[in-house]
GUGUFI-795466 format. One line per field, with one value per residue (C-alpha): residue number from 1; x, y, z. Coordinates in Angstrom, 3 decimals. Layout:
<recs>
nr = (NUM	...) .
x = (X	...) .
y = (Y	...) .
z = (Z	...) .
</recs>
This chain:
<recs>
nr = (1	2	3	4	5	6	7	8	9	10	11	12	13	14	15	16	17	18	19	20	21	22	23	24	25	26	27	28	29	30	31	32	33	34	35	36	37	38	39	40	41	42	43	44	45	46	47	48	49	50	51	52	53	54	55	56	57	58	59	60	61	62	63	64	65	66	67	68	69	70	71	72	73	74	75	76	77	78	79	80	81	82	83	84	85	86	87	88	89	90	91	92	93	94	95	96	97	98	99	100	101	102	103	104	105	106	107	108	109	110	111	112	113	114	115	116	117	118	119	120	121	122	123	124	125	126	127	128	129	130	131	132	133	134	135	136	137	138	139	140	141	142	143	144	145	146	147	148	149	150	151	152	153	154	155	156	157	158	159	160	161	162	163	164	165	166	167	168	169	170	171	172	173	174	175	176	177	178	179	180	181	182	183	184	185	186	187	188	189	190	191	192	193	194	195	196	197	198	199	200	201	202	203	204	205	206	207	208	209	210	211	212	213	214	215	216	217	218	219	220	221	222	223	224	225	226	227	228	229	230	231	232	233	234	235	236	237	238	239	240	241	242	243	244	245	246	247	248	249	250	251	252	253	254	255	256	257	258	259	260	261	262	263	264	265	266	267	268	269	270	271	272	273	274	275	276	277	278	279	280	281	282	283	284	285	286	287	288	289	290	291	292	293	294	295	296	297	298	299	300	301	302	303	304	305	306	307	308	309	310	311	312	313	314	315	316	317	318	319	320	321	322	323	324	325	326	327	328	329	330	331	332	333	334	335	336	337	338	339	340	341	342	343	344	345	346	347	348	349	350	351	352	353	354	355	356	357	358	359	360	361	362	363	364	365	366	367	368	369	370	371	372	373	374	375	376	377	378	379	380	381	382	383	384	385	386	387	388	389	390	391	392	393	394	395	396	397	398	399	400	401	402	403	404	405	406	407	408	409	410	411	412	413	414	415	416	417	418	419	420	421	422	423	424	425	426	427	428	429	430	431	432	433	434	435	436	437	438	439	440	441	442	443	444	445	446	447	448	449	450	451	452	453	454	455	456	457	458	459	460	461	462	463	464	465	466	467	468	469	470	471	472	473	474	475	476	477	478	479	480	481	482	483	484	485	486	487	488	489	490	491	492	493	494	495	496	497	498	499	500	501	502	503	504	505	506	507	508	509	510	511	512	513	514	515	516	517	518	519	520	521	522	523	524	525	526	527	528	529	530	531	532	533	534	535	536	537	538	539	540	541	542	543	544	545	546	547	548	549	550	551	552	553	554	555	556	557	558	559	560	561	562	563	564	565	566	567	568	569	570	571	572	573	574	575	576	577	578	579	580	581	582	583	584	585	586	587	588	589	590	591	592	593	594	595	596	597	598	599	600	601	602	603	604	605	606	607	608	609	610	611	612	613	614	615	616	617	618	619	620	621	622	623	624	625	626	627	628	629	630	631	632	633	634	635	636	637	638	639	640	641	642	643	644	645	646	647	648	649	650	651	652	653	654	655	656	657	658	659	660	661	662	663	664	665	666	667	668	669	670	671	672	673	674	675	676	677	678	679	680	681	682	683	684	685	686	687	688	689	690	691	692) .
x = (18.076	21.738	24.551	27.500	29.242	28.409	26.789	25.103	22.086	21.092	17.502	15.459	11.983	9.772	7.909	6.773	7.461	4.761	6.090	3.697	4.859	3.564	5.444	4.805	7.905	8.437	11.347	13.543	15.102	18.321	18.443	21.605	20.715	18.144	19.436	18.309	21.605	20.407	17.328	17.009	14.253	12.063	12.910	9.551	7.543	5.889	6.387	9.360	11.262	14.142	15.060	14.680	15.261	17.512	14.505	13.401	16.895	17.132	14.231	16.890	18.774	15.574	14.860	18.133	18.579	19.877	17.387	14.407	11.969	11.771	9.667	6.646	7.594	5.739	6.534	7.967	8.549	10.964	12.218	10.917	10.320	10.196	7.058	5.517	2.857	0.323	0.961	0.871	-2.287	-4.060	-3.382	-4.328	-7.550	-8.318	-7.875	-10.085	-12.836	-12.574	-12.819	-15.764	-17.622	-16.836	-16.890	-17.905	-16.185	-15.721	-13.210	-10.821	-8.829	-7.189	-4.629	-3.391	-2.123	-0.575	3.118	2.636	-0.223	-0.785	-4.290	-4.182	-3.469	-7.197	-7.740	-6.382	-9.415	-11.757	-10.773	-11.952	-15.161	-15.979	-15.925	-19.010	-16.900	-14.195	-12.753	-10.319	-8.145	-9.251	-8.195	-4.765	-1.505	-0.826	-3.435	-7.112	-7.679	-6.633	-8.761	-11.766	-10.979	-10.898	-14.196	-15.866	-14.468	-14.238	-16.157	-12.963	-9.196	-7.832	-4.531	-3.422	-1.185	2.407	3.281	0.802	3.314	4.842	1.760	2.153	3.628	4.258	4.337	3.837	5.151	3.260	4.163	5.450	9.116	9.410	13.051	12.143	8.541	7.906	11.309	9.979	8.222	11.620	12.249	8.837	9.583	13.023	11.689	9.047	11.671	13.911	10.946	10.470	8.119	8.987	8.999	7.985	8.465	6.262	7.559	8.746	11.883	14.111	14.552	16.743	14.464	14.463	17.856	16.322	13.229	12.604	11.490	11.328	8.655	9.083	5.933	5.851	4.688	0.911	0.124	-0.340	-4.069	-3.484	-1.008	-3.437	-6.375	-4.210	-3.026	-6.625	-7.673	-5.009	-6.238	-9.810	-8.917	-6.924	-9.575	-7.458	-10.250	-11.581	-15.137	-16.370	-15.252	-16.591	-20.002	-20.555	-18.584	-18.712	-21.027	-20.435	-18.007	-20.303	-19.942	-16.174	-15.314	-16.307	-14.183	-11.087	-11.309	-9.647	-6.513	-4.794	-1.230	-0.025	-1.829	-0.634	2.963	2.970	1.163	3.226	6.637	6.499	7.563	5.098	6.994	6.788	3.056	2.495	4.648	2.594	-0.638	0.594	1.547	-1.900	-3.842	-2.001	0.668	-1.232	-1.761	-0.469	-0.178	-0.286	1.297	0.242	1.956	0.771	2.798	0.550	-2.446	-0.817	-2.127	-5.403	-6.274	-4.643	-7.766	-8.889	-5.442	-6.028	-9.497	-7.937	-5.415	-8.190	-10.170	-7.135	-6.472	-10.144	-11.021	-8.045	-9.024	-6.357	-8.719	-9.884	-7.291	-4.146	-1.140	-3.269	-4.958	-4.657	-2.894	-2.892	-4.055	-5.541	-8.473	-10.209	-7.832	-9.710	-12.938	-11.477	-10.432	-13.103	-11.528	-14.861	-15.148	-11.980	-12.541	-16.191	-16.902	-20.414	-22.354	-19.769	-20.367	-17.220	-16.353	-13.846	-10.937	-8.837	-5.193	-4.016	-6.238	-6.449	-4.557	-7.224	-9.975	-8.461	-8.161	-11.781	-13.372	-16.609	-16.582	-12.866	-10.200	-9.131	-7.132	-4.986	-3.775	-1.251	-0.579	1.260	2.262	4.546	2.260	4.446	6.918	4.506	1.547	1.775	2.390	3.932	4.313	0.550	0.038	2.618	0.662	-2.614	-1.178	0.416	-3.043	-4.429	-4.289	-3.416	-1.468	-0.546	1.771	2.400	5.738	9.134	11.148	10.975	9.934	9.126	5.508	6.332	8.389	5.172	3.314	2.637	2.884	4.836	4.012	6.608	5.128	6.647	8.525	7.278	10.034	8.565	4.947	2.540	0.138	-0.433	0.087	-1.508	-1.516	-4.248	-1.655	-0.346	-0.415	-3.008	-0.867	-1.070	1.873	1.997	4.098	5.792	7.596	11.342	12.826	12.350	10.639	13.143	12.796	9.234	7.636	4.139	2.009	-0.468	-3.391	-2.167	-1.885	-5.424	-6.754	-5.338	-6.849	-10.174	-9.966	-9.634	-12.566	-14.931	-15.061	-12.109	-14.307	-14.694	-10.943	-9.250	-9.623	-6.900	-5.082	-5.675	-9.409	-9.105	-7.018	-9.544	-12.329	-10.455	-9.884	-13.461	-14.528	-11.834	-12.000	-14.464	-11.700	-9.135	-7.402	-7.317	-5.145	-3.725	-2.687	-1.283	0.836	2.033	2.849	3.812	2.363	-0.981	-2.684	-6.191	-8.793	-8.362	-8.540	-5.248	-6.686	-8.765	-12.153	-11.539	-15.189	-16.332	-18.356	-17.428	-18.465	-20.001	-23.731	-24.082	-21.987	-19.756	-16.679	-17.902	-16.328	-19.104	-20.005	-23.350	-21.600	-19.150	-22.004	-23.885	-20.738	-20.422	-17.644	-17.384	-19.094	-16.057	-12.334	-11.347	-8.012	-7.270	-3.849	-1.526	-2.358	1.288	2.232	5.753	5.947	3.040	2.587	3.842	5.488	8.846	7.578	9.493	7.537	8.410	8.621	9.572	10.382	8.237	9.208	8.548	8.937	9.159	9.254	12.736	14.942	16.382	13.782	10.125	8.376	9.712	11.409	14.744	17.644	20.044	17.864	18.776	21.569	19.671	21.929	21.397	20.878	18.885	19.738	17.933	18.378	18.313	18.714	21.652	19.301	18.325	21.962	22.892	20.004	20.821	24.586	24.309	27.223	27.113	27.829	27.283	24.633	21.544	18.446	15.160	12.045	8.485	5.753	5.417	8.965	12.591	15.253	18.969	19.839	22.888	22.742	23.068	22.934	21.342	20.508	17.709	14.031	12.052	14.395	12.269	11.842	13.594	13.398	13.718	13.014	10.144	11.608	14.097	13.541	15.904	15.383	11.991	12.525	11.346	10.577	6.852	7.527	7.333	4.415	0.926	-2.288	-4.188	-6.608	-6.732	-9.899	-11.182	-11.482	-9.911	-6.377	-3.680	-2.043	1.390	3.170	1.442	4.288	6.524	9.712	12.746	16.360	19.568	23.132	24.214	27.622	29.358	28.403	24.802	24.833	25.579	22.825	20.317	21.050	20.134	16.951	16.184	16.147	14.095	11.618	12.100	10.176	11.192) .
y = (179.345	178.366	179.847	178.287	181.694	185.286	186.070	182.839	181.837	178.195	177.250	174.066	173.608	170.567	169.407	166.162	163.886	163.757	160.792	157.973	155.695	153.776	155.873	159.649	160.601	163.572	165.708	168.319	170.737	172.437	175.932	177.997	181.544	180.959	177.543	174.105	172.395	169.113	166.966	164.521	162.577	164.141	162.391	163.443	161.616	158.668	156.258	157.343	158.377	160.324	158.063	159.431	157.131	158.041	159.017	161.508	162.911	163.376	165.813	168.443	167.382	167.654	171.076	172.507	170.305	172.016	169.915	171.423	173.451	177.003	178.773	177.775	176.040	175.912	173.432	174.916	172.114	169.710	172.254	174.286	178.006	179.689	181.812	183.965	182.654	185.050	183.783	180.123	180.460	182.656	180.170	177.136	178.834	179.574	175.886	174.804	177.180	175.994	172.318	172.955	174.722	172.213	168.862	169.320	168.673	164.937	165.800	167.110	164.317	164.819	162.053	162.110	159.848	160.313	160.942	163.809	163.106	166.306	167.521	170.692	168.639	167.864	171.377	170.136	167.888	170.632	172.748	170.111	169.418	173.134	172.825	170.673	167.549	165.944	162.575	161.412	158.422	156.184	152.911	151.749	150.375	148.629	148.210	148.572	144.816	144.406	147.351	145.754	142.356	143.879	145.670	142.376	140.535	143.147	146.113	148.212	147.725	148.458	147.924	147.642	150.296	149.300	148.857	145.953	143.702	143.249	141.171	138.769	135.315	135.181	137.923	136.787	139.419	138.300	140.097	143.254	144.149	146.221	147.139	148.944	150.135	150.300	150.747	152.214	148.923	147.311	148.727	147.446	144.012	143.924	144.839	142.136	139.579	140.513	139.860	136.366	136.903	134.794	136.456	134.548	136.067	134.891	136.369	134.963	137.059	137.333	140.689	142.196	141.026	137.427	136.957	137.866	135.690	132.318	131.118	132.422	130.865	131.603	130.642	130.775	134.294	134.636	131.486	133.050	132.326	128.591	128.640	130.411	128.149	125.057	126.182	126.904	123.395	121.891	124.030	122.894	119.211	119.294	121.105	124.213	126.718	129.214	127.934	130.978	133.369	131.160	130.670	134.014	136.673	135.560	134.403	132.194	129.587	126.808	128.153	128.463	125.239	122.764	124.678	123.921	120.227	121.012	122.280	119.071	119.189	117.558	120.121	123.128	121.898	121.410	124.680	126.931	125.201	125.440	122.314	120.219	120.965	124.730	124.507	122.431	124.804	127.784	125.972	125.193	128.805	130.097	127.256	126.554	129.190	132.474	135.275	135.771	139.259	139.233	142.172	142.269	144.129	145.348	142.970	139.921	141.897	142.565	139.311	138.148	136.544	139.145	140.303	136.754	135.954	138.663	137.266	133.817	135.205	137.172	133.924	132.047	134.620	135.010	131.322	130.625	133.398	135.918	138.822	141.365	140.264	141.850	140.681	139.644	141.301	141.228	144.526	145.832	149.448	151.886	153.274	154.497	157.461	158.786	158.828	161.615	163.861	165.677	165.553	166.059	169.587	170.412	168.306	169.232	166.242	165.524	167.226	166.881	164.775	162.662	160.064	157.558	155.914	153.390	154.245	150.927	150.820	154.518	154.128	152.001	154.093	157.312	155.864	154.663	157.605	159.259	162.209	162.146	163.455	166.855	168.139	166.415	167.613	165.474	166.184	164.281	161.369	160.175	157.650	157.088	155.226	153.804	152.420	148.926	148.724	152.186	152.156	151.985	154.886	156.955	156.366	157.404	160.588	161.551	161.764	164.304	167.793	169.840	168.512	170.281	168.891	170.175	168.959	169.881	168.012	167.083	163.499	161.129	162.237	165.938	165.654	164.791	167.892	171.136	173.166	172.290	174.338	174.266	173.508	174.049	171.485	170.222	172.139	175.328	174.506	174.693	171.765	168.591	164.934	161.678	158.111	155.493	152.744	152.112	154.412	156.917	160.087	163.316	165.698	169.417	170.523	173.791	175.742	175.496	177.034	179.993	179.078	178.372	180.369	181.083	177.846	178.135	176.018	173.851	175.472	178.827	177.464	176.134	179.151	181.421	179.286	179.449	183.262	183.250	180.861	182.731	180.631	181.921	182.379	178.583	178.021	180.974	180.791	181.074	177.772	177.602	177.750	174.718	172.862	173.638	172.297	169.047	168.674	169.513	165.882	165.441	168.887	167.637	165.204	167.955	167.592	171.161	173.001	175.143	172.039	170.370	173.425	173.600	169.923	168.920	165.398	164.409	161.037	160.678	158.957	155.523	152.359	150.621	147.140	146.699	145.031	144.425	145.198	142.674	145.325	144.813	147.263	144.625	144.497	141.624	143.333	140.233	139.008	137.570	134.396	134.712	138.251	139.466	142.696	140.756	138.890	142.132	143.476	140.407	138.683	135.328	135.213	133.502	133.550	131.479	130.680	132.240	131.081	133.463	133.514	133.640	130.440	130.154	126.398	123.961	122.731	119.167	119.052	120.001	121.258	124.325	127.450	130.461	132.740	130.451	132.974	135.219	138.902	140.973	144.743	145.627	148.934	150.467	150.440	153.944	155.749	156.515	155.044	157.017	159.720	158.106	158.631	159.441	162.052	163.654	161.176	157.892	154.978	152.777	149.823	148.759	145.825	142.478	140.065	136.439	133.198	130.832	128.332	130.791	131.751	128.088	127.407	130.365	130.773	134.277	135.521	137.839	141.434	140.672	142.051	140.155	140.686	140.383	140.038	138.862	139.317	142.983	144.319	143.902	145.541	145.104	144.625	144.221	140.885	140.401	136.788	135.920	132.609	134.128	133.688	131.634	130.055	130.810	134.531	137.581	140.810	144.387	147.688	149.672	153.122	152.961	155.000	156.345	158.376	156.978	153.488	151.855	148.472	148.833	148.174	144.524	144.549	143.723	145.694	143.200	143.726	142.088	140.329	142.840	146.617	148.706	147.412	146.434	142.997	143.892	141.259	138.615	138.875	136.212	136.676	135.064	136.073	135.355	136.678	139.181	139.969	143.295	144.414	143.352	145.217	148.518	147.925	146.763	149.616	151.937	149.901	150.572	154.246	153.958	151.452	148.970	145.752	142.310) .
z = (169.950	169.814	167.747	165.991	165.905	166.729	163.371	162.222	164.314	164.290	164.979	164.865	163.368	163.844	160.780	159.144	156.190	153.464	151.481	150.648	153.437	156.456	158.989	158.426	160.389	162.609	161.363	162.975	160.473	161.479	159.961	159.738	158.744	156.012	154.908	156.014	156.792	158.244	158.752	161.607	163.287	165.960	169.237	170.666	168.002	169.804	166.886	164.804	167.948	166.460	163.539	160.014	157.058	154.132	152.005	154.634	155.024	151.251	151.371	151.986	148.841	146.815	148.304	146.983	143.908	140.786	138.810	140.578	138.454	139.753	137.148	135.017	131.776	128.460	125.741	122.579	120.100	121.749	124.282	127.213	127.443	130.877	131.202	133.900	136.237	134.751	131.233	132.230	134.330	131.769	128.987	131.093	132.196	128.541	127.646	130.572	129.440	125.845	126.805	129.125	126.324	123.592	125.381	129.026	132.332	131.754	129.033	131.705	133.358	136.751	137.250	140.837	143.584	147.032	146.447	148.871	151.236	153.197	154.001	151.864	148.744	148.830	147.490	144.151	143.861	145.072	142.075	139.595	141.500	141.329	137.538	137.953	138.009	135.905	135.056	137.702	138.450	141.302	142.838	143.800	142.515	145.788	148.522	147.595	147.301	150.929	152.067	150.372	151.900	155.384	154.685	153.791	156.816	159.592	158.186	158.135	158.113	161.599	163.371	166.964	168.471	167.606	171.286	171.507	169.747	173.205	174.084	171.152	171.531	167.783	165.154	161.569	159.151	156.042	152.803	154.515	154.042	157.197	156.639	153.397	153.616	157.382	158.978	162.223	162.911	163.456	166.974	168.089	166.636	168.229	171.651	171.327	170.253	173.178	175.484	174.022	171.068	168.037	164.606	161.476	158.017	155.139	151.889	148.527	148.893	151.920	153.596	156.282	159.061	157.817	159.494	162.862	162.425	164.022	160.595	157.027	154.802	151.087	149.134	145.376	144.420	144.317	146.347	149.817	149.723	149.282	152.162	154.509	153.636	154.003	157.440	158.431	157.382	159.639	162.527	161.855	161.558	164.803	166.808	167.169	166.513	169.034	169.399	171.299	168.554	165.775	167.371	169.139	167.270	163.656	160.898	157.887	159.215	158.024	154.469	154.532	156.359	153.579	151.065	153.118	152.186	148.849	150.605	151.593	152.838	149.611	147.464	149.455	149.488	145.716	145.032	147.293	147.355	151.162	153.022	155.003	158.189	157.718	156.992	160.138	162.191	161.040	161.876	165.393	165.952	164.980	166.569	169.821	170.454	170.416	170.658	167.118	165.620	161.816	159.999	156.357	153.538	150.150	147.979	148.095	146.814	143.464	142.000	140.425	143.776	146.007	147.834	148.524	149.902	152.509	153.253	153.759	156.248	157.986	158.336	159.682	162.392	163.315	163.520	165.779	168.206	167.277	166.549	169.126	171.684	173.034	171.093	168.122	165.185	161.407	160.909	157.372	157.674	160.190	158.258	161.400	161.343	158.303	160.324	162.467	159.554	157.525	154.082	152.321	153.733	151.802	148.701	148.186	145.970	147.308	144.491	141.712	138.597	138.428	135.818	137.196	135.408	137.298	137.862	136.482	133.387	132.589	129.314	127.643	129.216	127.861	124.373	124.403	126.244	125.120	125.498	124.720	127.072	125.759	128.731	131.361	134.767	136.668	140.349	143.111	140.898	138.126	136.387	133.328	135.561	138.141	136.168	134.624	130.877	130.804	127.008	126.619	129.035	127.192	123.989	125.654	127.163	123.864	122.247	124.752	123.177	126.286	129.266	132.520	135.178	138.694	140.016	141.413	138.777	135.114	135.694	132.849	133.127	133.360	130.170	128.305	129.479	127.605	130.801	133.953	137.041	139.849	143.260	146.656	148.688	152.073	153.875	152.384	153.249	156.160	156.436	158.431	157.646	158.701	157.442	157.363	156.954	160.458	163.497	164.828	165.003	163.003	162.608	161.959	158.994	159.811	157.064	157.596	154.432	152.136	148.865	146.126	142.923	141.868	143.059	144.540	146.902	145.058	146.879	145.509	141.950	141.885	143.758	141.059	138.324	140.157	140.216	136.449	136.071	138.368	141.548	143.528	146.612	146.789	146.799	148.458	152.224	154.872	155.110	158.867	158.154	155.871	158.455	161.199	158.982	158.562	162.312	163.322	164.053	166.700	168.320	171.000	172.028	172.469	169.106	167.793	165.316	168.109	170.052	166.942	166.148	169.751	170.288	166.738	166.907	168.452	168.841	167.472	169.696	168.112	170.311	171.017	170.356	167.200	167.708	171.414	172.118	169.493	167.695	164.049	161.335	159.086	158.376	160.872	163.545	163.602	161.794	158.483	157.113	154.502	153.483	152.159	151.128	148.982	147.342	146.588	144.941	142.748	144.712	146.404	149.792	151.334	150.784	147.770	146.167	142.788	141.521	139.702	135.994	134.957	136.731	135.326	135.632	135.903	139.467	139.853	136.401	135.005	131.673	130.446	129.655	127.530	130.586	133.473	136.204	138.374	138.221	141.344	140.904	144.576	146.451	146.219	149.296	149.013	146.883	147.453	144.431	141.438	143.550	142.774	145.145	142.290	140.570	138.192	137.323	137.496	136.511	133.498	133.533	136.604	138.852	138.812	141.719	140.572	142.476	142.236	140.592	137.844	137.348	136.997	134.596	132.338	132.628	134.080	136.191	139.168	138.097	134.411	132.080	130.995	128.933	130.833	128.687	128.241	125.627	126.550	126.395	127.357	129.497	129.923	133.581	135.750	137.580	141.321	142.510	145.836	147.516	149.593	148.775	146.281	143.706	140.617	141.341	139.892	141.862	140.589	142.305	140.823	141.405	138.531	135.380	132.782	129.616	128.707	130.078	133.318	134.807	134.101	130.440	131.476	133.931	132.631	132.949	135.036	137.902	141.286	142.347	144.916	144.970	142.239	142.242	139.774	139.690	138.335	140.456	138.331	135.859	134.336	132.377	130.843	131.291	129.380	129.348	126.725	125.265	125.807	122.275	122.820	126.127	124.403	121.872	124.464	126.866	124.034	123.609	127.277	126.456	123.260	124.725	121.910	122.449	121.316) .
</recs>
């Protein structure tokens, strides 16, 4: 322990970041007296290596924010009344009992996601399963289509250890904006580039790393599948396939190969807006200049053909011999991590009767439900701002008689609740964190701060409710006992709770090179260009191309359409989903990035205001003009919300082709300048959610 003076001890506590992110950073909290004064990266973390992004550093600001809820709140008309924990829990338990008696457990909806992904959050779900079951939200707003694609092709989504990028001759960063969503990948990419590896970025919009890439390919949004299949055809026609892999380690090539005939160079160029030369360059890289490591991101799955786009890229990498080799791999997620953590022992879902609503389509499912939803619990998510067609979800939630939210702030969703229960912050908690998105490390979360106000851990909240409902013994165990249960599968390999607490971050026994032994987890034991599993689940046996349904313009024609531009509502740079960096003073209006071409077509000026609209709604935006990326694309960050308005007023409730996944990137819009007077009126419309 060090001191900054004789009376104020300074100490340092290692902990971890729980935000829904690829990186799960190690954090060192500097504590002066009883106050966390600074957060910095843990230099001993093998992946994040001492760097903490701005979102992680702002965890301290959220800890001490004046906007934070510090006592239970109960709705009283249009205002909030602070109440005691006993009153809030007694009344909520009464409502649970009443709904169970009158309508059964399926009339209780638990809407949750992974805004905080620590292991003990699984106890939230355990509570509802102990009721006999519930209705709960499942699926994904971002990545389930890709997870399903990898399951069909490989048997599971796996990644190489990040250090293996040093063995790649080329790294193709396809649909992953590493500088925003995976910032700790950048040092690995830079070291590889310094050693001679070439970086290629495939993304409709340019990003920070595009400037450092050997090439940036900007396909029209939603056409990645056509690009991948066209590149694969060139590799096939030129004899650039790895015959040993195709004949000995895979099945189904004979089914996929004839389908490639439709993807001529002329067709792919017209469909994707990618030049012939760039398509040929990409084919040469995969076919003759390997090993090629392919890093996939979640953006390209948010289309009607998003899952098949991933399958097409999987097939391209596999057929050219870039799977199961050092410096290769199709790296989208690291789901093998989950095999080493026993989450079921905490959740206890095995014998529960659960009705499932999808996260993206829950609004329509709530409104049509039989038995009806009579009570709603929302934990670890802010769906009113994150789910497509937010106006429809607001309508659905408004019809539920009793609503309970667990949160730290009065988010747009929390404002709709009848009770808001304040939960603790990660710096006040003890837990551990892991991610199945990228690397194989788990990190211990050590409490670093005194609990603010009367906030409570979520496991305490649901344990107290369980006491009132008669099954407290199933919920109230020492938290170390729960953590030890979760770690039981990896204890024989030396990964214990005691070691995790001592070292802070521990690597799980996951191979460094995915599929190096050629033992795939498919039913055939091989990579599957044609999948029996996909066929059984009602999907195409092979990768196919499904074009975006909102095509903007017609390929090969200049015919105007009502909504000519693609709208991408991307992950925010400085916020984590809806946890906006400027909370509680979120600016109005939001920013829309438009191309010089769009600005020229519409008369919009940089820094001016414009109206952005489609058949679903409208927003007033502040314009930022950029020459980078696809010229017919408008980009907005999804984390913005303000007084009842958010960017998901414009996104549709569509599903991707694979898994349970939304397709909110399949969105077209129009844009036009507005006068200063119209700006004032339209900004008010942002807040009142008026549609055209």
